[in-house]
Steps between C-alpha positions, in 0.01 A plus 500: 500500500218452753304806611253513788378731774666453837335678791348747254818573302581358157815286507690305238718195533725353237521140626403162363121455493518202736693686771292497816317818591658476845850505352417801287352683799794428729797496265409739219263743669636485859153446648587295805180482704389192310689201640637177361375228730478150358527570127224245438183707551426332831570762768351829379799721590532610136141615445428812299175631359465480122199699388373463858542123526762329717770332292800299615783689337764230556340277234340764279700591191545872455341463156169422676476859628577678171259792471350427842509669840716351778468618859749410771494578870653841427216577261241470776627808685274802520736783414787480746294309757423132534162389371226424752586129470874558539435719805279229651788253463722748685242568770432129560872416491411243235856438385782331682778429253298679231590265219143392425350841568507637146318197362253498789416866445464455124266201550306688766466804275357283224250360752398845624463627144245230420349467851533820707341344810647148528436270792775331698438187293522697175839641601636163609383337174655778288833476681509121505761487222734744673751343735638668811767307686496740795145412599359852473183380329258615770645852502491503119131407501433770763680755283289420195179515702613828656564654157155384384335646809678834456388535138 
């Protein structure tokens, strides 16, 4: 039995220790904002925050989060409203297909948590490991900078 906090709530999963965190989130806990992209930790679609640090959940065994705090896209909400960063993505129309968006927002949140006033270069460097096939990168960068400015 693996126990951890998910978006502030204690959850338990009775799966093999080497089951990926992504599979536990999607299949056992029905948390579907985190996406399966490549399955090889190369695209960033599966990012979650573990104790505030971005982690690629597709290759992270659920045992690695035992006793820790996991935050998904849904956990960033402020009450019933999107977080400032999520709202900036909406305002800047920073998602086309939306598949990469969860991972982009998670990575951007980690950046803003450690650097509340990033430069354009800081944002681009932080998001370098997140792939977007739609080509929305410029709007994504604008959204992150907008959220930083509105803080």
